[in-house]
N, C-alpha and C positions, 0 to 999 in steps of 0.2 A: 590804488592800483585797480585797473579793470581786470576782471577775471578772464583768463584765456588759458589755452592748453599750456603755455609756457609759464604761467603764474600758478599753475596747480601744484600743490604740495606733493600729492601722490603722482608718480609717473604713470599710473594706470589711467588717470584722468588728464594726464599731460602728454608726455612723449608718446605713449602707447594708446592714446584714447581711441584712435580709429580702429585699432585691432580688437577692441573689446565692445564694439557696437552691438553685438548680438547678446552679450551678457548684461549690458547696462539696463535695458528695460526690465529685466528680471530681478537683478540684485541691487539696484540703486535704491535710494530713499523713495524716489518716485514709484519704483516697482513695488516697494513695501506698502506705500499708500494704496496703490492700485489693488493689491491683494486684500488689504483691509476693506476696501469698498466691496470687493467680491464677497468676502465673508459676511459682512453686515447685510448685504442684499440677499444672499443665500439664506441666512438665518431668518430674515424678515419674511421672505416668501414661504419658507418652510413653516413658520409659525402660523401663517394664514391658512395653511392646509392641515393644521393639527386637529381641527374640529372644535375649537373653542367658540362658545356662544358669543363672546365679546370681540372676537376677531374672525370675521367671516373670510372665506377665500377671496383673494384679490381677483379683480377682473383681468381679462386678457390684456386690456390696454394698460392697466397699472403694472402688470408684470413686464410687458414690453418696455415700458418707460423705465422701470427700475433696472432692468437688465441693460438698457442703453447707457445708464450711468456707469456701468462697468465697461461695456464694450467701447464707449467713446471717451473714457477717461484719458486726459492728456496733461501736459505740463502746466497749462493754465489752471486746471482744476487742482493740481498739486500745490501750486502757489497760493490758490485761494484758501486751501486748507491750512497752509503755513501762516497765512494772515490771521485766520481764526485762532490758531495756536498762540499767537502773540497775546491774546486775551486770556485764553483758557490755561495756558502754560501746561497743557496736557494734550499730547498728540492724538490719542484715541478719541478723547472727547471732541477734539476739533473735527475728526472724521464724522462722528455722530451728528454734530451740528451742521456740517456741510451737507450731509445727506438730507437732513430735515429742511434745510434751506431750499432744497430742490423740490419741495412739496408745495410751494406757494402756487396758488391758482389751480390746485388739483385737489378738490374737496375729498375725494376718496382717500387719498394719501394723507391729507391733513388730519383726517379723523383717526388715523392709526399711527400718527407720528411717534407716540410714546412707546410703540412696540419696536422701534429702532433701538438696537442694543439692549433689548429686553432681557433681564436677569443675567446679563453678561458682565463679567469682570474684564478689564482691559486685556488680560492675558488670554481670555477665550478668543479674542480677535487676533492678538499678536502671535500666539503660538501657531494658530492655523495659517496665518499669513506667512510666517517664516517657513512653515512646512510647504506651502504652495510655492514660495520662492525657491526653496531648495529642490523641490521636485522639478520645477521648470528648468532651473539651472543645470541640474544633473541630466535630465532627459533631452533637453534641447541644445545644450552647449558642451558640457563636460564629456558625456559619453560619445557624441559624434566626433569631438576633437580627438579623443583617445582612439576611437575606431579608425580615424584617418591615419593616425600614426601606426596602428597595428596593421592596417591594410598595406601601407607602404613597406613596412618591415617584412611582412609575409611575402610580398612580391619580390623583395630583394633576396630573401631566404631561398626562394625558388630559383631566381635568376642566377644566383651565385652558389647553388647547392654543390656543384662539382668543382669549384675553384679551390684547390688545396691551399692551405695557409699554415704557417708555423704558429704553434701555440706558444704562449709564454706563461709559465707558472712561476710565481715569485719573481717575475721579470726575466726569467731565464728561458732559453730554448727548451721546448717540451714537445710531446707527441703531437704530430700535425693534426689539423682538423680541416674543415672547409669554411670559407667565408660565410656561406649560406647557413651552415650548422650553428655558427656562433650567433648569427642574427635570429635563427629559429629559437634559440634558448630564450632570447628576449621576448619573442612573440608569445611563447607559451606562458611565461611569467606574467606578461601584461594581460593576456586573455583571462587568466585566473583572477588577477586583481580587478579587472573590469567587471567580472561576474560578481565579485563581492560588492562593488559599488552599486551595481544595478539591482541587487536583491535586497538592499537595506529597506526595511519598511519605514516609510515616512509617516510619522505619527502625529496625532493632534487630539486635544481634549476640548470639550465644551461643557464644563461642569461647575462653573461659578467660582466664587471668590477663594474657596479653599478646597474645592474638589468634591463637595458634598451635595450640590444642587439645593443649597439652603434657600436662596431667593426664589428659585423655581417652584419649590414645594409650598412656599409661603403664598404664592399666587394661585396655583392649582395643585392642591395636595394629593389628589387622586390620579394625577396624570403620570404616565411612565416616562419620566424625563430622561432616564438613562438610555432607554431604547430609542427615544426620539433623537437625542444627541448623537448616538451611534449612527443612526440613519443619515443625519445631516453630514456627518464627517465622512462616512464610508461610501455613500451612494456615488457611483461613478459619474464624473462630469460628462454631460451629454450636450453641451452647448446651452444656449439660452432658449427658454421656452415660454410659451404664452398660456399653457394650461397647467392644471395641478400636476406637479412632478413630471418627470423625475428631476430632482434637484439635488445637489450635493457637491462635496469638495474632492471626492476621489482619493481620500487619504485613509490611513489605518487608525482606528479608534483607540485612544489611550483611556482605559477605564479608571485608573488610579493616579491621582496627582495631588500635589499641594496646590498653591495658587498657579504655579507654572507647570507646564508639561516637563517631565524630568530631564529631557534632553539627552537621554541615554542613546537614542537612535541617532542623534546628531553626532555624538562621540563616535559611534560605530561607523557612520558615514564618513566623517572626517579622517578617522583612522584608515579606512579603506582607500580614500583618495590619497592620503599621505603615502600609503604603501605603493600605489601605482607611481607616485611621484619619485619615490626612492628608487624604484626599478629604472625609471627614466634617467635619474641622476647617474646611476651605475652605467647605463648605456651611453650617456653623454660623455662620460670620462673615457670609456673604451673607444668610442668612435673618434673622439679627439685624439687619442693615442694612435689609432690606425692612420688618421690623416697625417700625424707627425711622422710616422714611419714611412709615409709615402704609399701606403696600400690603397688609399683613396686620393684622387685629385678632386678639386672643387671647380665647377664650371665658373668661368669668369663672367663678370657683369660689367658692361661698358660704363666707364666713369667711376667705378668703385675703387676706393683706396684702402690698402691693407695696413699701411703704416705712414705716419706723417714724415718719416725720415728714411725708411727703407723701401724703395720702390718695388722690390721683388716680391714682397710678402702678400700671400693670400691666406688670411687668418681664418680659423674655424670658429668665427664669431657666433654663428647661430647656435652651436652646441654649447659654447660658453654662456651665451645669453640664457639658453634653456636651463643649464645647470644652476646658474645664479638665481633665476626666478623660481625654480623648483625648490631651492633651499628656503627662499623667503616664504613660499606657500606653505611648506611643511612646518616652519617655525610658528606660523600663525595657526595652522590647522591643529597642531599639537597643543597649543595653548587653549584653543577653543575646546578641544576634546577633554582636556584636563579640568578646565574651569566650569564649563556649562552645566555638568551634572551636579554641581555643588551649589546649594542655596540654604541660607540660614533659616531654620524653622520653616514656617509656611511660605516665606518669600523674602528675598532681598533684591535689590535693584542692580546688583553687579552684572547680572547676565545681560541686562538690557543694552547697556552701552557696548558690551563686547559683541553682541549679536549684530550690531550695526556694521560690523566689519566682515560679515559673511562674504560679501562681494569682493572684498579685498583679498581675503584668503583664497577664494576660488579663482579670482582674476589672475593672480600670478601663475597659477597652474595652467589656466587657459592660454595665457600668453606664452608660456614655456612650450606647450604642445605645438603652437603655431611656429615658434622658432625651430623646434625640432623638425617639423615637417619641411620647413623651408630649407634647413640644412641637409636633410636626407635627399631632397629633390635636386640638390646641387652636386651630389656625389657622383663620381665616375671611378670605376674600379681600375686599378693600375696593376694588371696581372704580371707585367714584367718585373715590377719591384717585389711583388709577393713571391714570384718564382725565384728571383735572385736570392732572397732571404732564405728560402728553403734549400737552395743549392749550397748554401754556406753552412748548413746545419746537419751534416751527415751523422753527427753524434747522436741524433735522436733515434737512430736505428739500433742503438745499443739495447733499447727496451725489447723490440721484437726478437733480436738475436738471442739475448739471454733467456727469453721466455721459451723459445724453441729448444735451446740447450737444456732447459729444465725438463721439457717434455721427454727428451731422450736420455735423461739421467747423467748428463755430463757433469763433472765435478766443479763446484763453486762457480757457476756461470755468472752470477751477479758480480762476484769479486773479480773475476777475470775481466769482465767488461769495464768495471770501475777502474781497474789498474790501467787498462788499455786506453780509455777515453777521457778520464777526468783530467781537466786542465790542459788537454792537448787539442790541437787544431785537426779536426777530422776531415778527410776527403773521401771521395768515392773509392779511390784506389786502396786506401788504408782499410776501410771497412770491408771491402770485398776481399782483400787479402786475408783478413781475419776469418771471414766466413769460409774461404776456400780451404782452410786448414782444419775445419771442424769435422769431427767424426760423427756425422749424422747421415741419414739416407740421402741419396743424390737428389731425389725429387724435392725434398725440403731444402736442401742446399741451393738448388737452382731457383727455388721460390724466393729465398732470401737474397740471392745474387741479383735477381730481377727487381728487387724492391728498391725504391728511392724515397727520399723524404716526402715527395709529392704524391706518391702512391700509397703511403702508409697512413690512411685516414679512416680506417675502420668502417663503421656504418654512417659516417658523417653525412654523405650525400643522401642516403636513403632517409635519414632522420630529418634533414632539411626539407626534402620534397614532401614529406608526410605532414608537415606542420600546417 
């Protein structure tokens, strides 16, 4: 079978492949290889500037050439590395050999070929590469996607701030709110979750086979390898250069590790992403319900079919798609979060195969945000349906009436309203008749008589506009 999008096992590379084009260069195996080349080249150039007699600073031309291996890395290069791997049966060694193969006919680089991957264990390259992948995916794809959803919801919260809506607690009619205020609730939650994602420190280690700089010190025992490694890891990325420094990976240095970086920051990041996904699942279900109640209509798309047998249907498929993919994302993110910080003794290989699914776990969330945004952009508010629901729910005014009765010391206000309203169909006339008989100041009685379910919304409009 020839591989194509319809023969892909994962729908992320099949049905939804075109929707994940921005994530693929960062989170795919090719993206992983690309970051490995970046790390190896950064380490090599940094070593040349360390002041070792045996490894003089590289020339501007050599630096430019090495950096071009990173800048111009493409699919053909990735396939060439995979070809080498058929012999090495080791993916990082294949990367090392590929880099060295690019030194042919370049005497300066040929002389320093054995400084490629110098004193490194594979995990020095892998953990930094995964960190760069996660940093890129978070900053370039995840957060912008979440920001777009937050921006849309904020706009809706402001637009619908004054539109009164019946609340439903336990599925039953309850104190009215506004459409905008209910959306504002989601905005505030997502903003907090977004902040958690954005502030996770992406960490990396460059300390050898078991985290002690053993090989490093064997070569140069008097050199401060820890300070050097920290500089390589933490120096901010400033593009590619042709002179000595600045070079670096722009990550946070991890000083203590076994062979692998502990992955605690990954667990923290994945938990934070899962939290934002859970908020979006909650909202997906709510907005699905509002569409079902008729509070929102969905703009029609020419040629689109809602059901294979019921021609009238316009289904909330975007929110259903979002909910399903958010669930898949969280299932994977939670496994990653629970598994990755665990490694037997100084290293086992179980994290390696799991980490190859970073893009899958993140991809479902990225896809869900796109579906959510598509669905939100289709919505049109149906104020007539919302107002009609409110007008059928005069019983919700039992709350303000009994509260005012409490203020003025009337006997058993809650019990009176319970007996009057519970299980009965309330109308304007019935509620106003009850109010008219109350022994309270006339101004307060007039205030209650003027109240409707649609006007009893407290600070909902103000809160919605303030978000």
